[in-house]
NUFI-725008 format. One record per residue: residue in three letters; x, y, z of N, C-alpha, C in turn. Coordinates in Angstrom, 1 decimal. Layout:
REM NUFI-725008
{r "Ala"; {X; Y; Z}; {X; Y; Z}; {X; Y; Z}}
...
//
This chain:
REM NUFI-725008
{r "Met"; {0.9; -1.2; 0.0}; {0.0; 0.0; 0.1}; {0.9; 1.3; 0.1}}
{r "Leu"; {2.1; 1.2; 0.5}; {3.0; 2.3; 0.6}; {3.4; 2.7; -0.9}}
{r "Asp"; {3.4; 1.7; -1.6}; {3.8; 2.1; -3.1}; {2.6; 3.1; -3.8}}
{r "Val"; {1.5; 2.9; -3.3}; {0.4; 3.8; -3.8}; {0.5; 5.3; -3.4}}
{r "Leu"; {1.0; 5.3; -2.0}; {1.2; 6.5; -1.3}; {2.3; 7.3; -2.0}}
{r "Gln"; {3.5; 6.7; -2.3}; {4.7; 7.0; -3.0}; {4.3; 7.7; -4.2}}
{r "Glu"; {3.6; 6.9; -5.1}; {3.3; 7.3; -6.4}; {2.6; 8.5; -6.4}}
{r "His"; {1.5; 8.8; -5.3}; {0.7; 9.8; -5.0}; {1.5; 11.1; -4.8}}
{r "Ile"; {2.5; 10.8; -4.0}; {3.3; 12.0; -3.4}; {4.3; 12.5; -4.6}}
{r "Ile"; {4.5; 11.7; -5.4}; {5.6; 12.0; -6.5}; {4.8; 12.7; -7.5}}
{r "Lys"; {3.5; 12.3; -7.8}; {2.7; 13.1; -8.8}; {2.5; 14.5; -8.2}}
{r "Arg"; {2.4; 14.8; -6.9}; {2.1; 16.0; -6.4}; {3.4; 17.0; -6.2}}
{r "Leu"; {4.6; 16.3; -6.0}; {5.8; 16.9; -6.0}; {6.8; 17.0; -7.1}}
{r "Gly"; {6.5; 15.9; -7.8}; {7.5; 15.6; -9.0}; {8.6; 14.9; -8.7}}
{r "Lys"; {8.8; 14.4; -7.4}; {10.0; 13.5; -7.0}; {9.7; 12.9; -5.6}}
{r "Val"; {10.5; 11.8; -5.3}; {10.4; 11.3; -4.0}; {11.0; 12.3; -3.0}}
{r "Pro"; {10.1; 12.8; -2.0}; {10.5; 13.8; -1.0}; {11.7; 13.1; -0.2}}
{r "Glu"; {12.6; 14.1; 0.4}; {13.6; 13.6; 1.3}; {12.8; 13.0; 2.6}}
{r "Arg"; {13.6; 12.2; 3.2}; {13.1; 11.3; 4.2}; {11.7; 10.5; 4.1}}
{r "Phe"; {11.5; 10.3; 2.8}; {10.2; 9.6; 2.7}; {10.1; 8.2; 3.4}}
{r "Glu"; {11.1; 7.4; 3.4}; {11.2; 6.1; 4.1}; {10.7; 6.4; 5.7}}
{r "Glu"; {11.3; 7.5; 6.1}; {11.0; 7.8; 7.6}; {9.4; 8.0; 7.8}}
{r "Val"; {9.0; 8.9; 6.8}; {7.6; 9.3; 6.9}; {6.6; 8.0; 6.6}}
{r "Ala"; {7.1; 7.3; 5.7}; {6.4; 5.9; 5.2}; {6.2; 5.2; 6.5}}
{r "Lys"; {7.0; 5.0; 7.3}; {7.0; 4.1; 8.4}; {6.0; 4.5; 9.5}}
{r "Ala"; {5.6; 5.8; 9.6}; {4.7; 6.5; 10.4}; {3.3; 6.3; 10.1}}
{r "Phe"; {2.9; 5.6; 8.8}; {1.8; 5.2; 8.3}; {1.4; 3.8; 8.7}}
{r "Glu"; {0.3; 3.7; 9.1}; {-0.3; 2.4; 9.7}; {-1.3; 1.9; 8.6}}
{r "Pro"; {-1.1; 0.7; 8.0}; {-2.1; 0.2; 7.1}; {-3.3; -0.4; 7.9}}
{r "Leu"; {-4.6; -0.1; 7.3}; {-5.8; -0.6; 7.8}; {-6.5; -1.2; 6.8}}
{r "Arg"; {-7.4; -2.2; 7.2}; {-8.4; -2.8; 6.2}; {-9.7; -3.0; 6.9}}
{r "Pro"; {-10.3; -1.7; 7.2}; {-11.6; -1.8; 7.8}; {-12.9; -2.2; 6.8}}
{r "Lys"; {-13.8; -2.7; 7.4}; {-14.9; -3.4; 6.8}; {-16.0; -2.3; 6.4}}
{r "Arg"; {-16.9; -2.6; 5.4}; {-17.9; -1.7; 5.2}; {-18.7; -1.4; 6.5}}
{r "Gly"; {-19.0; -0.2; 6.8}; {-19.8; 0.1; 8.0}; {-18.9; 0.6; 9.2}}
{r "Thr"; {-17.5; 0.3; 9.0}; {-16.7; 0.8; 10.1}; {-16.8; 2.4; 10.3}}
{r "Tyr"; {-16.8; 2.8; 11.4}; {-16.6; 4.3; 11.7}; {-15.1; 4.4; 12.1}}
{r "Leu"; {-14.6; 5.4; 11.4}; {-13.2; 5.9; 11.7}; {-13.1; 7.1; 12.8}}
{r "Leu"; {-14.4; 7.8; 12.8}; {-14.4; 9.0; 13.7}; {-16.1; 9.1; 13.9}}
{r "Arg"; {-16.5; 9.5; 15.1}; {-17.7; 9.7; 15.6}; {-17.8; 11.1; 16.1}}
{r "Glu"; {-19.1; 11.6; 15.9}; {-19.1; 13.0; 16.6}; {-18.8; 12.9; 18.1}}
{r "Ala"; {-18.3; 14.0; 18.6}; {-17.6; 14.3; 20.0}; {-16.2; 13.5; 20.2}}
{r "Glu"; {-15.8; 12.8; 19.3}; {-14.5; 12.2; 19.5}; {-13.5; 13.3; 18.8}}
{r "Val"; {-12.3; 13.1; 19.4}; {-11.2; 13.9; 18.8}; {-10.6; 13.2; 17.6}}
{r "Cys"; {-10.6; 13.9; 16.7}; {-9.8; 13.2; 15.5}; {-8.3; 13.1; 15.7}}
{r "Lys"; {-7.7; 12.0; 15.5}; {-6.3; 11.6; 15.9}; {-5.5; 11.3; 14.6}}
{r "His"; {-6.1; 11.2; 13.5}; {-5.6; 10.5; 12.3}; {-6.0; 11.3; 11.0}}
{r "Val"; {-5.0; 11.2; 10.1}; {-5.3; 11.7; 8.7}; {-5.3; 10.2; 8.0}}
{r "Tyr"; {-6.2; 10.1; 7.1}; {-6.2; 8.8; 6.3}; {-6.0; 9.1; 4.9}}
{r "Phe"; {-5.2; 8.1; 4.2}; {-5.1; 8.1; 2.7}; {-5.7; 6.9; 2.2}}
{r "Ile"; {-6.6; 7.2; 1.3}; {-7.4; 5.9; 0.8}; {-6.6; 5.2; -0.3}}
{r "Val"; {-6.2; 4.1; -0.3}; {-5.6; 3.1; -1.2}; {-6.7; 2.6; -2.0}}
{r "Glu"; {-7.8; 2.0; -1.4}; {-8.8; 1.5; -2.2}; {-10.2; 1.8; -1.2}}
{r "Gly"; {-11.4; 1.9; -1.7}; {-12.6; 2.0; -1.0}; {-13.1; 3.4; -1.1}}
{r "Cys"; {-14.1; 3.6; -0.2}; {-14.9; 4.9; -0.2}; {-15.2; 5.3; 1.1}}
{r "Leu"; {-14.9; 6.6; 1.6}; {-15.3; 7.1; 2.9}; {-16.3; 8.2; 2.8}}
{r "Gln"; {-17.3; 8.2; 3.7}; {-18.3; 9.3; 3.8}; {-17.9; 10.0; 4.9}}
{r "Val"; {-18.0; 11.3; 4.8}; {-18.0; 12.4; 5.8}; {-19.4; 13.1; 6.0}}
{r "Phe"; {-19.8; 12.9; 7.1}; {-21.3; 13.4; 7.2}; {-21.5; 13.9; 8.6}}
{r "Val"; {-22.7; 14.6; 8.8}; {-23.0; 15.0; 10.1}; {-24.5; 14.6; 10.2}}
{r "Ile"; {-24.9; 14.4; 11.4}; {-26.4; 14.0; 11.8}; {-27.2; 15.1; 12.4}}
{r "Asp"; {-28.4; 15.5; 11.8}; {-28.9; 16.5; 12.3}; {-29.9; 16.3; 13.6}}
{r "Lys"; {-30.4; 17.2; 14.1}; {-31.3; 17.0; 15.4}; {-32.4; 15.8; 15.3}}
{r "Asn"; {-32.9; 15.8; 13.9}; {-33.9; 14.9; 13.6}; {-33.2; 13.4; 13.4}}
{r "Gly"; {-32.0; 13.1; 13.4}; {-31.4; 11.9; 13.1}; {-31.2; 11.8; 11.6}}
{r "Asn"; {-31.1; 12.9; 10.7}; {-30.9; 12.7; 9.2}; {-29.5; 12.8; 8.9}}
{r "Glu"; {-28.9; 12.0; 8.0}; {-27.6; 12.4; 7.7}; {-27.4; 13.3; 6.6}}
{r "Ser"; {-26.4; 14.2; 6.6}; {-26.1; 15.1; 5.6}; {-24.7; 14.9; 5.2}}
{r "Thr"; {-24.4; 14.5; 4.0}; {-23.1; 14.1; 3.7}; {-22.4; 15.2; 3.1}}
{r "Arg"; {-21.2; 15.7; 3.7}; {-20.4; 16.6; 3.3}; {-19.4; 16.4; 2.1}}
{r "Glu"; {-19.1; 15.0; 2.2}; {-18.1; 14.7; 1.0}; {-18.0; 13.2; 0.9}}
{r "Leu"; {-17.7; 12.6; -0.3}; {-17.5; 11.2; -0.4}; {-16.1; 11.2; -1.0}}
{r "Tyr"; {-15.3; 10.4; -0.4}; {-13.8; 10.3; -0.8}; {-13.5; 9.0; -1.5}}
{r "Thr"; {-12.7; 8.9; -2.5}; {-12.3; 7.6; -2.9}; {-10.7; 7.5; -3.0}}
{r "Glu"; {-10.3; 6.5; -3.9}; {-9.0; 6.1; -4.0}; {-8.0; 7.5; -4.3}}
{r "Glu"; {-6.8; 7.5; -3.5}; {-5.8; 8.6; -3.7}; {-6.4; 9.9; -3.2}}
{r "Gln"; {-7.3; 9.8; -2.2}; {-7.7; 11.2; -1.5}; {-7.4; 11.0; 0.0}}
{r "Trp"; {-7.3; 12.2; 0.5}; {-6.8; 12.4; 1.9}; {-8.2; 12.7; 2.8}}
{r "Val"; {-8.4; 12.0; 3.9}; {-9.6; 12.3; 4.6}; {-9.3; 12.5; 6.1}}
{r "Thr"; {-9.7; 13.5; 6.7}; {-9.8; 13.9; 8.2}; {-10.9; 14.9; 8.6}}
{r "Asp"; {-11.1; 15.0; 9.7}; {-11.9; 16.2; 10.1}; {-11.0; 17.4; 10.3}}
{r "Ile"; {-10.8; 18.1; 9.4}; {-9.8; 19.2; 9.3}; {-9.7; 19.9; 10.5}}
{r "Phe"; {-10.9; 20.6; 10.9}; {-10.9; 21.4; 12.0}; {-10.5; 20.8; 13.3}}
{r "Gly"; {-11.3; 19.6; 13.4}; {-11.1; 18.9; 14.7}; {-9.6; 18.4; 14.8}}
{r "Phe"; {-9.1; 17.8; 13.6}; {-7.8; 17.3; 13.8}; {-6.8; 18.4; 14.1}}
{r "Lys"; {-6.9; 19.6; 13.4}; {-5.9; 20.7; 13.5}; {-5.8; 21.2; 14.9}}
{r "Asn"; {-7.2; 21.3; 15.5}; {-7.4; 22.0; 16.8}; {-7.3; 20.9; 18.0}}
{r "Gln"; {-7.4; 19.7; 17.6}; {-7.5; 18.4; 18.6}; {-8.7; 18.8; 19.5}}
{r "Gln"; {-9.9; 19.1; 18.8}; {-11.1; 19.3; 19.6}; {-12.2; 18.3; 19.1}}
{r "Ala"; {-13.2; 18.2; 19.9}; {-14.4; 17.3; 19.6}; {-14.8; 17.4; 18.2}}
{r "Ser"; {-14.9; 16.3; 17.5}; {-15.3; 16.6; 16.1}; {-17.1; 16.7; 16.0}}
{r "Glu"; {-17.5; 17.4; 15.1}; {-18.9; 17.6; 14.8}; {-19.3; 16.6; 13.5}}
{r "Glu"; {-18.3; 15.7; 13.0}; {-18.5; 14.9; 11.9}; {-18.3; 13.5; 12.3}}
{r "Tyr"; {-18.9; 12.8; 11.4}; {-18.6; 11.2; 11.3}; {-17.7; 10.9; 10.0}}
{r "Ile"; {-16.8; 10.0; 10.3}; {-16.2; 9.4; 9.0}; {-16.5; 8.0; 9.0}}
{r "Lys"; {-17.0; 7.3; 7.9}; {-17.4; 6.1; 7.9}; {-16.9; 5.5; 6.5}}
{r "Cys"; {-16.6; 4.2; 6.5}; {-16.3; 3.4; 5.4}; {-17.7; 3.0; 4.9}}
{r "Val"; {-17.8; 3.2; 3.6}; {-19.1; 2.9; 2.9}; {-18.8; 1.6; 2.0}}
{r "Glu"; {-17.5; 1.2; 1.8}; {-17.1; 0.1; 1.0}; {-15.9; -0.5; 2.0}}
{r "Pro"; {-15.7; -1.8; 1.6}; {-14.4; -2.3; 2.4}; {-13.1; -1.6; 1.9}}
{r "Cys"; {-12.3; -1.1; 2.7}; {-11.1; -0.1; 2.4}; {-9.8; -0.6; 2.7}}
{r "Lys"; {-8.9; -0.2; 2.0}; {-7.5; -0.3; 2.3}; {-7.1; 1.1; 2.5}}
{r "Leu"; {-6.6; 1.5; 3.8}; {-6.3; 2.7; 4.3}; {-4.8; 2.9; 4.7}}
{r "Leu"; {-4.2; 3.9; 4.7}; {-3.1; 4.3; 5.4}; {-3.4; 5.4; 6.3}}
{r "Arg"; {-2.9; 5.4; 7.6}; {-3.3; 6.5; 8.5}; {-2.2; 6.8; 9.3}}
{r "Ile"; {-2.0; 8.1; 9.5}; {-0.9; 8.8; 10.2}; {-1.4; 9.6; 11.5}}
{r "His"; {-0.9; 9.2; 12.6}; {-1.4; 9.7; 14.0}; {-0.9; 11.4; 14.0}}
{r "Tyr"; {-1.8; 12.0; 14.7}; {-1.7; 13.6; 14.7}; {-0.3; 13.9; 15.3}}
{r "Asp"; {0.3; 13.3; 16.2}; {1.7; 13.6; 16.7}; {2.8; 13.4; 15.6}}
{r "Ala"; {2.7; 12.3; 14.8}; {3.7; 12.1; 13.9}; {3.5; 13.1; 12.7}}
{r "Phe"; {2.2; 13.3; 12.5}; {1.9; 14.4; 11.3}; {2.4; 15.8; 11.7}}
{r "Gln"; {2.2; 16.1; 12.9}; {2.7; 17.5; 13.4}; {4.4; 17.5; 13.4}}
{r "Tyr"; {4.9; 16.4; 13.9}; {6.5; 16.5; 13.7}; {6.8; 16.6; 12.2}}
{r "Phe"; {6.3; 15.7; 11.3}; {6.9; 15.7; 9.9}; {6.3; 17.0; 9.3}}
{r "Ser"; {5.3; 17.6; 9.5}; {5.0; 19.0; 9.1}; {6.1; 20.0; 9.5}}
{r "Ala"; {6.5; 19.9; 10.7}; {7.4; 20.9; 11.2}; {8.9; 20.6; 10.7}}
{r "Glu"; {9.1; 19.4; 10.5}; {10.6; 19.1; 10.1}; {11.0; 18.9; 8.8}}
{r "Ile"; {10.0; 18.7; 7.9}; {10.3; 18.2; 6.5}; {9.2; 19.1; 5.6}}
{r "Pro"; {9.8; 20.2; 4.9}; {9.3; 21.1; 4.0}; {8.1; 20.4; 3.0}}
{r "Ala"; {8.6; 19.3; 2.5}; {7.8; 18.7; 1.5}; {6.6; 18.1; 1.9}}
{r "Phe"; {6.9; 17.7; 3.2}; {5.5; 17.1; 3.9}; {4.5; 18.3; 4.3}}
{r "Ala"; {5.0; 19.4; 4.7}; {4.2; 20.6; 5.0}; {3.6; 21.0; 3.6}}
{r "Gln"; {4.3; 20.9; 2.7}; {3.8; 21.3; 1.3}; {2.6; 20.6; 0.8}}
{r "Ile"; {2.7; 19.3; 1.1}; {1.6; 18.2; 0.7}; {0.4; 18.4; 1.6}}
{r "Tyr"; {0.6; 18.7; 2.9}; {-0.5; 19.2; 3.8}; {-1.2; 20.4; 3.3}}
{r "Gln"; {-0.6; 21.5; 2.9}; {-1.0; 22.6; 2.3}; {-1.8; 22.3; 1.1}}
{r "Gln"; {-1.4; 21.5; 0.2}; {-2.1; 21.1; -1.0}; {-3.4; 20.3; -0.5}}
{r "Ile"; {-3.4; 19.5; 0.4}; {-4.5; 18.7; 0.9}; {-5.7; 19.9; 1.4}}
{r "Leu"; {-5.2; 20.8; 2.2}; {-6.2; 21.7; 2.9}; {-6.6; 22.6; 1.8}}
{r "Glu"; {-5.9; 23.0; 0.8}; {-6.5; 23.8; -0.4}; {-7.5; 23.0; -1.2}}
{r "Leu"; {-7.1; 21.9; -1.4}; {-7.9; 21.0; -2.4}; {-9.4; 20.7; -1.7}}
{r "Ser"; {-9.3; 20.4; -0.4}; {-10.4; 20.1; 0.3}; {-11.2; 21.3; 0.4}}
{r "Tyr"; {-10.8; 22.3; 0.7}; {-11.6; 23.6; 0.9}; {-12.1; 24.0; -0.6}}
{r "Ser"; {-11.3; 23.9; -1.6}; {-11.9; 24.3; -3.0}; {-13.0; 23.3; -3.4}}
{r "Asn"; {-12.7; 22.1; -3.0}; {-13.8; 21.2; -3.5}; {-15.0; 21.3; -2.8}}
{r "Thr"; {-14.9; 21.5; -1.5}; {-16.1; 21.8; -0.7}; {-16.9; 23.0; -1.1}}
{r "Val"; {-16.2; 24.1; -1.3}; {-16.8; 25.5; -1.8}; {-17.5; 25.2; -3.1}}
{r "Tyr"; {-16.8; 24.4; -4.0}; {-17.3; 24.3; -5.4}; {-18.5; 23.6; -5.3}}
{r "Arg"; {-18.6; 22.3; -4.5}; {-19.7; 21.5; -4.5}; {-20.9; 22.2; -3.9}}
{r "Val"; {-20.6; 22.9; -2.6}; {-21.7; 23.7; -2.0}; {-22.3; 24.7; -3.0}}
{r "Asn"; {-21.5; 25.5; -3.7}; {-21.9; 26.6; -4.5}; {-22.8; 25.9; -5.6}}
{r "Thr"; {-22.2; 24.9; -6.2}; {-22.8; 24.3; -7.4}; {-24.2; 23.7; -6.9}}
{r "Met"; {-24.2; 23.0; -5.8}; {-25.6; 22.3; -5.4}; {-26.6; 23.3; -5.0}}
{r "Thr"; {-26.2; 24.4; -4.6}; {-27.3; 25.5; -4.2}; {-27.9; 26.1; -5.3}}
{r "Ser"; {-27.3; 26.0; -6.5}; {-27.7; 26.7; -7.7}; {-28.3; 25.9; -8.6}}
{r "Leu"; {-28.4; 24.5; -8.4}; {-29.1; 23.5; -9.2}; {-30.3; 22.9; -8.6}}
{r "Asn"; {-31.2; 22.5; -9.5}; {-32.3; 21.8; -9.0}; {-32.0; 20.3; -8.9}}
{r "Ala"; {-32.9; 19.3; -8.4}; {-32.4; 18.1; -7.9}; {-32.1; 17.2; -9.2}}
{r "Leu"; {-32.8; 17.4; -10.3}; {-32.3; 16.6; -11.6}; {-31.0; 17.0; -12.1}}
{r "Asp"; {-30.7; 18.4; -12.0}; {-29.4; 18.8; -12.5}; {-28.2; 18.5; -11.4}}
{r "Arg"; {-28.6; 18.4; -10.2}; {-27.6; 17.7; -9.4}; {-27.1; 16.3; -9.7}}
{r "Ile"; {-28.3; 15.6; -10.1}; {-27.9; 14.2; -10.4}; {-27.0; 14.2; -11.7}}
{r "Lys"; {-27.4; 15.0; -12.7}; {-26.4; 15.0; -14.0}; {-25.1; 15.6; -13.6}}
{r "Trp"; {-25.1; 16.6; -12.7}; {-23.8; 17.0; -12.2}; {-22.9; 15.8; -11.8}}
{r "Leu"; {-23.5; 15.0; -10.9}; {-22.7; 13.9; -10.4}; {-22.2; 12.8; -11.5}}
{r "Ile"; {-23.2; 12.6; -12.3}; {-22.9; 11.8; -13.4}; {-21.8; 12.3; -14.5}}
{r "Glu"; {-21.7; 13.5; -14.5}; {-20.6; 14.2; -15.4}; {-19.3; 14.3; -14.6}}
{r "Asn"; {-19.5; 14.6; -13.3}; {-18.2; 14.8; -12.6}; {-17.6; 13.7; -11.7}}
{r "Lys"; {-18.4; 12.9; -11.3}; {-18.1; 11.7; -10.5}; {-18.8; 10.3; -10.8}}
{r "Pro"; {-18.8; 10.0; -12.0}; {-19.7; 9.0; -12.7}; {-19.4; 7.6; -11.7}}
{r "Gln"; {-18.3; 7.3; -11.1}; {-18.0; 6.1; -10.5}; {-18.8; 6.0; -9.3}}
{r "Leu"; {-19.3; 7.2; -8.6}; {-20.1; 7.0; -7.5}; {-21.5; 6.5; -7.7}}
{r "Met"; {-21.9; 6.6; -8.9}; {-23.3; 6.3; -9.3}; {-23.5; 4.8; -9.3}}
{r "Thr"; {-22.2; 4.1; -9.6}; {-22.3; 2.6; -9.7}; {-21.7; 2.0; -8.5}}
{r "Arg"; {-21.2; 2.8; -7.7}; {-20.6; 2.1; -6.4}; {-21.4; 2.4; -5.2}}
{r "Leu"; {-22.3; 3.3; -5.1}; {-23.0; 3.6; -4.0}; {-24.5; 3.4; -4.0}}
{r "Ser"; {-25.2; 3.2; -2.9}; {-26.6; 3.3; -2.9}; {-27.2; 4.7; -3.3}}
{r "Asn"; {-28.4; 4.5; -3.6}; {-29.2; 5.7; -4.0}; {-29.4; 6.6; -2.7}}
{r "Lys"; {-29.6; 5.9; -1.6}; {-29.8; 6.7; -0.3}; {-28.6; 7.4; -0.1}}
{r "Leu"; {-27.3; 7.0; -0.1}; {-26.1; 7.6; 0.1}; {-25.9; 8.9; -0.9}}
{r "Ile"; {-26.2; 8.7; -2.0}; {-26.0; 9.6; -3.2}; {-27.0; 10.7; -2.9}}
{r "Ala"; {-28.2; 10.4; -2.6}; {-29.1; 11.3; -2.3}; {-28.7; 12.3; -1.1}}
{r "Ser"; {-28.1; 11.6; -0.1}; {-27.6; 12.4; 1.2}; {-26.4; 13.4; 0.5}}
{r "Tyr"; {-25.6; 12.9; -0.2}; {-24.6; 13.8; -0.9}; {-25.0; 14.9; -1.6}}
{r "Leu"; {-26.2; 14.7; -2.4}; {-26.7; 15.8; -3.2}; {-27.7; 16.5; -2.7}}
{r "Gly"; {-28.1; 16.3; -1.4}; {-28.9; 17.0; -0.7}; {-30.5; 16.9; -1.2}}
{r "Ile"; {-30.9; 15.8; -1.6}; {-32.2; 15.4; -2.1}; {-32.7; 14.4; -1.3}}
{r "Ser"; {-33.9; 13.9; -1.4}; {-34.4; 12.8; -0.7}; {-34.3; 11.4; -1.5}}
{r "Pro"; {-34.1; 10.3; -0.8}; {-33.8; 9.2; -1.8}; {-34.9; 8.8; -2.6}}
{r "Glu"; {-36.3; 9.3; -2.3}; {-37.4; 9.1; -3.2}; {-37.3; 9.8; -4.4}}
{r "Thr"; {-36.9; 11.1; -4.4}; {-36.7; 12.0; -5.3}; {-35.5; 11.5; -6.2}}
{r "Met"; {-34.5; 10.9; -5.6}; {-33.3; 10.3; -6.2}; {-33.8; 9.2; -7.1}}
{r "Thr"; {-34.5; 8.3; -6.6}; {-35.1; 7.1; -7.5}; {-35.9; 7.5; -8.5}}
{r "Arg"; {-36.9; 8.5; -8.3}; {-37.8; 8.9; -9.2}; {-37.0; 9.7; -10.4}}
{r "Leu"; {-36.0; 10.5; -10.3}; {-35.6; 11.4; -11.2}; {-34.4; 10.4; -12.1}}
{r "Lys"; {-33.8; 9.3; -11.4}; {-32.9; 8.6; -12.2}; {-33.7; 8.1; -13.4}}
{r "Gly"; {-34.8; 7.6; -13.0}; {-35.6; 7.1; -14.2}; {-35.9; 8.0; -15.3}}
{r "Lys"; {-35.7; 9.3; -15.2}; {-35.9; 10.1; -16.3}; {-34.6; 10.4; -17.0}}
{r "Leu"; {-33.5; 9.9; -16.6}; {-32.2; 10.1; -17.4}; {-32.0; 9.2; -18.4}}
//
């Protein structure tokens, strides 16, 4: 699994960064099953996850018990509760495996150490933050301006693999529509 991480980093930096072997040893491989929670609301987020295989859902649960998906992450993406992780405060989010996964995770302490000691590692972290922020803002802005049918079309155009990998209920949560609306509108495509 570390070879996938190394290739990912080379794509971002154009080379193998200094002290990569040392950094790689700090990553713990995991193979959680579908349905495994990596983080629950009120827990302090202690890890950043790199997805080798699988799909993770980051979501919140409202006062009525409804899930609202902030993002769905797949292969070669980084996942954490950014605010909770950075500030070591209780999370307001959940992170859940929606498929069996192969993950690499790094603990907060190691992450902070490498960010301070290795400029290339800090550079990758900056890229992760910027990409996460821009993707979230883009998706929120896009979703608020589209009707339900256009949201489904947007997903088919921009993330077609999710349509075949995930349930209608989960996709509906991601798009901010009801599962019934999702089922009805998919028939119109």
